[in-house]
N, C-alpha and C positions, 0 to 999 in steps of 0.2 A: 627448106623442105625437110632436110635431115634433122634440124633442131626441133621442128614441130613433131616429127615422128618419134624422136628419141629424147625428148625434153628432159626426162628423168635421169639420163646418163650424166647430166651436169650437176646433179644434186649430190652434195657431200654425204647426205644421209643414205642415198642409194649406194654410193661407193663404199661407205663404211659397212653397210649391210652385207654387201658382197664379200668384203674382207672377213666379216664374222662368219658368213656361211661357209666359205672355203676353209677357214681355220677350224670351224666346228666339224666339218666333214673329216678333216685330218685328225682332229682330236679323237673322234669316235672310232675311226679306223685303227688308230694306234692303241687306244686304251680300253675299248669295249671288246669282250670276247665271249666265248661260249660258257665261261665260268662265272663271270660277274654280270653277264647279260644273256642268259641261256636261250631266251626266246627272241632276242633281238629287238625287244620293244623299246628299250632305252635308246638304242641306236636310231630306230625309226622316229621316235618322238623328238629327239634332239635335232636330227637333221631336217625333219619336216618343219619344226618351229623355226629353225635357221633359214630354211627356204622361204617360209611365209613372209619374212620381213622384207627382202628386196622385191618379192613378187607383189605384195600389197602396196608398197611405195610406188612401184612402176604402174600398177593398175590405177591407183588413186590419181597420180599425176596425169595419166592419160585421159582421165575424166575431167581435168581442170576446166576445159572450155565448155563442157556440157552440164556438169553439176558439181559445184564446189562443196555441197553438202556430202555427196558421195565421196569426193576426194578426201574430206576430213574424216569420214567414217572409215575408209580403207587405211588411211595413215594411222588412225587409232588402233585398227586391227594389227597393223605392223608393230606398233608399240606394245600391245598386249602379248603378241607372240614373243617379242624380245624379253619381256618380263618373265615369261614362262621359261625361256632358255636360261636366263640369268639364275633363276631358282634351281635349275638343274645343275649349274656349276657350283652354286653354294652347297647343294646336297652332295656333290662329288667330294668337295673339300671336307665336309663334316663326316662323310663315310670313312675318310682316311684320317680322322681325328685332327684335321687341320681347320683353320679359320681363314676367312678372306683377309687380304691385306688391309691394313688400316689406311684411311685416306691421308693420314699424316706420314705414312711410310715412304721411303725413297722409291721403292718399286712402283707403288701406286702413282706417285707424282711423275716418275719417268715415263710410264705408259700413257698417262693422261695428257702429258704435255707434248707428245709427238704430234706435230701438225700434219694434216693432209695437204698434199699439193693441189692446186687448182687445176681442173682439166684444161687442156690446151688444144684438144682435137677440134678440127673444123669440118672434116669430112671423113669418110671411111670410119664412121663412128664406132661400130661394134668392134672392129679390129683395134683401133687406137684406145678405146675405153678398156678393153681387156688388158692391154699392156699397162695402162694407168692403174687399174685395180690391183694387179699383181705387184706393181711397184710399191703401192701403198701397203700391201700386206707384208712385203719384205722388210718394211720399217720395223716390224714387231718380231722379226725372226729370232732375236736374242732370247725372247721368252717363248714364242710359239714353237720353236725348233729346239728347245732345251732338252728334249727327251725326258722331261720330268713333268708328270701329269699335274702335280700341284702348282707348279709355276705356270703351266699352260692354262689351267683352269682359272687361276687368279688373273692372268692377263686377259683372258676372254671375258671374265666377269667385269673387269674394268671397262673393256670396250663396249660390252652390252649396256652398262650403266651410262657410259658416255653417249651412246647413240640414243638411249631413252630420253636423255635431256635434249639432245638435238631434235628429236622428233617432237618433243613437247613444244619447242620453239617454232617448229615448222607448222604445227597445228594452230598455234596462236596467230601466226602470220596468215594462215588460210582462213581463220575465223574473221580476222580484220578485213581481208579481201572480200569475204562473203558478205559482211555487213555493208561494205561500200558498194559492191558491184552485183551481188547475187550470182547466179549462174544461168546458163542457157535453159536448163530444165525448169528452174525456179521462175525465170522471166516468161517462159512459154506458158507455165501454169497460170501466172498472174494475167497474162494477155488473154488466155482462154476464159478465165473467170470474168474479166472486164467485158469481153465480147458477149458472154451469156447475160450479164447484168444489163447491157445495152439492149439486147434482144428482148429481155423481159420487160424493160421499160416501154419499148415500142409496142409490145403486145398487151399493154395495160395490166401487167401482172400486179398482184397485191404487194404491199410493202411489208417488210419483216417487222413483226411486233416487238422485236428486241432491239434492233439497230436502225430500222427505218430504210434499209436498202431494198432494191427490187428483189423479188423472189423468182425462183426457177422451178418449173414443174419437173418433178422426178418420179421414179417408180421405186417403191419399196421392194428390196430384194430378199428380205427375210423377216421373221417375226409374224405376228398374227395378221399384219396388213400386207404381207408379201403379195406382189402383183398389183397393188392398188396405187394410184397416183396421189401425190401430195405436193404441197408447196414447200420448198426449202430455201433458206437464205442464200443469195448468190455469193456471199463471202464465206460460206462453209469451207473448212472446218473452224475458221476463226469465230464464227457465230453459228449457233445451232438452232436458230429460230425456225419454226415450222408453222404451217397453217393447213387446214383441211381444204381439199379441193371443192367440197360440197358448199362451202361458205362463199366461194368466189367463182361461180359459174356464169 
């Protein structure tokens, strides 16, 4: 029951997203002030982008059993928010006449190669997962607590790029699962269309002039024919074949 409710708590992507959110909140609190961010917009944008990542991973995973399409879309939103945040860190570095660490540098390799521990909590998930996330965050304290904004920004940029790659793989896996299984919403929609096609066949509905499948009587909602009935292919939107009701009365 706990796993079904908190399934995303076991995802490495969600754990890393929380590490980045916490570290971003610390970074903004330490380094943004009324001089370099007089209206507080930079603070708001960065912390909101950081918040969006774990929030969308969680919401997407929660939709796993009902719509894999929605799950993929929300995971991609998380990835887009992360790219926005990464750009903010690149901008911070350039504002200070600094450039991101090279992927060949020791600093970049050191941060990139620190592994995340696998979650071991079995119950009391929110309590134990919070302990787990903080433990993972402390693995990067040498950079995140350096009191040097350039080092902090570089470390967070590496973590952002690392998570972007992790989310890319997660989306690939979700797409494969979608191809194989579909989702509840997708299956429900297919079942509804199949039922409509069956009813149309029983009611001697005409066949679609494009694909030959039974047609369904619908009502036009807009345009010059709004309010008038027409025959529409039962496999719409895959097929957009139509017929006039007047031809088949």
